[in-house]
ROPA-352040 format. One record per residue (C-alpha): residue number from 1; y, z negated, x negated; residue in one letter. Coordinates in nm, 3 decimals. Layout:
N
   nr       c2       c3       c1  rest
  NUM        Y        Z        X     A
...
end
This chain:
172
   nr       c2       c3       c1  rest
    1    9.521   -8.838  -10.836     X
    2    9.615   -9.126  -10.605     X
    3    9.285   -9.170  -10.413     X
    4    9.278   -9.524  -10.282     X
    5    9.443   -9.637   -9.962     X
    6    9.789   -9.772  -10.031     X
    7    9.669  -10.098   -9.859     X
    8    9.416  -10.148  -10.146     X
    9    9.515  -10.289  -10.489     X
   10    9.337  -10.007  -10.663     X
   11    9.614   -9.775  -10.548     X
   12    9.859   -9.964  -10.773     X
   13    9.641   -9.893  -11.073     X
   14    9.657   -9.519  -10.989     X
   15   10.030   -9.510  -10.905     X
   16   10.164   -9.733  -11.184     X
   17    9.952   -9.574  -11.454     X
   18   10.093   -9.231  -11.370     X
   19   10.453   -9.353  -11.344     X
   20   10.438   -9.562  -11.666     X
   21   10.309   -9.274  -11.874     X
   22   10.529   -9.003  -11.729     X
   23   10.245   -8.825  -11.561     X
   24   10.266   -8.638  -11.230     X
   25   10.106   -8.833  -10.940     X
   26    9.926   -8.618  -10.683     X
   27    9.873   -8.787  -10.340     X
   28    9.544   -8.748  -10.179     X
   29    9.543   -8.588   -9.836     X
   30    9.283   -8.675   -9.572     X
   31    9.112   -8.339   -9.624     X
   32    9.061   -8.433   -9.992     X
   33    8.811   -8.704   -9.890     X
   34    8.574   -8.412   -9.867     X
   35    8.448   -8.362  -10.230     X
   36    8.476   -7.975  -10.226     X
   37    8.833   -7.996  -10.109     X
   38    8.909   -8.265  -10.365     X
   39    8.758   -8.060  -10.656     X
   40    8.955   -7.753  -10.533     X
   41    9.275   -7.954  -10.540     X
   42    9.196   -8.080  -10.893     X
   43    9.162   -7.719  -11.004     X
   44    9.488   -7.614  -10.829     X
   45    9.698   -7.905  -10.945     X
   46    9.546   -7.949  -11.293     X
   47    9.456   -8.311  -11.216     X
   48    9.331   -8.490  -11.537     X
   49    9.248   -8.843  -11.422     X
   50    9.041   -8.951  -11.121     X
   51    8.980   -9.311  -11.002     X
   52    8.712   -9.356  -10.731     X
   53    8.522   -9.625  -10.553     X
   54    8.179   -9.619  -10.700     X
   55    8.024   -9.536  -10.358     X
   56    8.215   -9.208  -10.349     X
   57    8.068   -9.078  -10.669     X
   58    7.717   -8.967  -10.539     X
   59    7.879   -8.743  -10.282     X
   60    8.115   -8.608  -10.553     X
   61    7.826   -8.537  -10.783     X
   62    7.643   -8.337  -10.516     X
   63    7.937   -8.112  -10.499     X
   64    7.982   -8.098  -10.883     X
   65    7.619   -7.975  -10.906     X
   66    7.736   -7.674  -10.691     X
   67    8.080   -7.595  -10.831     X
   68    8.105   -7.779  -11.154     X
   69    8.375   -8.007  -11.288     X
   70    8.738   -7.874  -11.291     X
   71    8.823   -7.810  -11.656     X
   72    9.142   -8.015  -11.618     X
   73    8.948   -8.343  -11.544     X
   74    8.925   -8.547  -11.860     X
   75    8.855   -8.900  -11.731     X
   76    8.697   -9.054  -11.420     X
   77    8.731   -9.429  -11.357     X
   78    8.496   -9.600  -11.108     X
   79    8.490   -9.940  -10.969     X
   80    8.474  -10.156  -10.658     X
   81    8.097  -10.222  -10.667     X
   82    7.814  -10.229  -10.918     X
   83    7.746   -9.890  -11.081     X
   84    7.368   -9.848  -11.115     X
   85    7.244   -9.708  -11.447     X
   86    7.091   -9.416  -11.253     X
   87    7.439   -9.316  -11.123     X
   88    7.590   -9.335  -11.466     X
   89    7.307   -9.121  -11.608     X
   90    7.331   -8.874  -11.334     X
   91    7.716   -8.846  -11.393     X
   92    7.659   -8.777  -11.754     X
   93    7.386   -8.523  -11.693     X
   94    7.636   -8.291  -11.510     X
   95    7.763   -7.984  -11.695     X
   96    8.098   -8.058  -11.858     X
   97    8.104   -8.417  -11.743     X
   98    8.438   -8.586  -11.821     X
   99    8.476   -8.933  -11.985     X
  100    8.339   -9.201  -11.745     X
  101    8.483   -9.559  -11.731     X
  102    8.317   -9.828  -11.519     X
  103    8.561  -10.106  -11.420     X
  104    8.510  -10.452  -11.275     X
  105    8.767  -10.658  -11.097     X
  106    8.671  -10.918  -10.837     X
  107    8.883  -11.014  -10.534     X
  108    9.044  -11.306  -10.709     X
  109    9.186  -11.080  -10.985     X
  110    9.442  -10.810  -10.962     X
  111    9.268  -10.475  -11.006     X
  112    9.039  -10.448  -11.307     X
  113    8.960  -10.718  -11.565     X
  114    8.689  -10.534  -11.763     X
  115    8.613  -10.169  -11.841     X
  116    8.303  -10.006  -11.986     X
  117    8.318   -9.683  -12.169     X
  118    7.982   -9.558  -12.046     X
  119    7.921   -9.304  -12.319     X
  120    7.897   -9.588  -12.574     X
  121    7.615   -9.758  -12.376     X
  122    7.415   -9.443  -12.326     X
  123    7.443   -9.343  -12.691     X
  124    7.316   -9.676  -12.820     X
  125    7.044   -9.696  -12.553     X
  126    7.181  -10.013  -12.388     X
  127    7.194   -9.873  -12.039     X
  128    6.874  -10.014  -11.883     X
  129    6.849  -10.208  -11.560     X
  130    7.210  -10.302  -11.521     X
  131    7.538  -10.138  -11.598     X
  132    7.745  -10.338  -11.843     X
  133    8.087  -10.474  -11.745     X
  134    8.227  -10.370  -12.082     X
  135    8.526  -10.509  -12.268     X
  136    8.796  -10.737  -12.127     X
  137    9.130  -10.571  -12.063     X
  138    9.447  -10.697  -12.231     X
  139    9.583  -11.020  -12.083     X
  140    9.250  -11.126  -11.938     X
  141    8.968  -11.354  -12.053     X
  142    8.611  -11.386  -11.917     X
  143    8.354  -11.648  -11.983     X
  144    7.989  -11.686  -11.881     X
  145    7.942  -12.053  -11.802     X
  146    7.624  -12.255  -11.713     X
  147    7.592  -12.510  -11.429     X
  148    7.774  -12.775  -11.638     X
  149    8.062  -12.515  -11.683     X
  150    7.985  -12.480  -12.054     X
  151    7.989  -12.144  -12.231     X
  152    7.643  -11.990  -12.251     X
  153    7.485  -11.822  -12.541     X
  154    7.484  -11.450  -12.550     X
  155    7.219  -11.312  -12.313     X
  156    7.181  -11.641  -12.118     X
  157    7.228  -11.624  -11.742     X
  158    7.536  -11.792  -11.598     X
  159    7.839  -11.759  -11.380     X
  160    8.130  -11.525  -11.476     X
  161    8.470  -11.707  -11.485     X
  162    8.797  -11.508  -11.530     X
  163    9.127  -11.631  -11.675     X
  164    9.453  -11.475  -11.773     X
  165    9.738  -11.290  -11.615     X
  166    9.516  -11.091  -11.368     X
  167    9.397  -11.395  -11.178     X
  168    9.581  -11.435  -10.850     X
  169    9.790  -11.749  -10.809     X
  170    9.611  -12.033  -10.630     X
  171    9.262  -11.955  -10.765     X
  172    9.097  -12.226  -10.965     X
end
């Protein structure tokens, strides 16, 4: 499903993924902003992959509690803002929940630079007060640096720095 506005870089992730894998791309109508209509369209069109802004998911889950997940939906990707652990847990508590991936990609990068397979974090009990950023996607690098711009030890607070092909030209 192409959900994001065409003016937003996330739409490229939706469109190019479909085209590069030979999948069918279903364009979202304005009516499909309503979660019930969106879920009906997923059922009718056999949509398998959904990519949403994190802020949309609570409204969607309210509707899923009523009507359930369409059986065709296998994966949901979220991003655009922090996903609280309570949201991830609520998602996984829904009947027949599809696979959930939390992505992170700041403004200076093109689309996503990390992705977290949320089931892994729930299974090993690591989902506590923050949702993890997950693993770095191919072609990207991330570092946590201290105030002297030196790499920190694991678990030490610092600033996230991103490198690789996803970083926009001109960012230092």
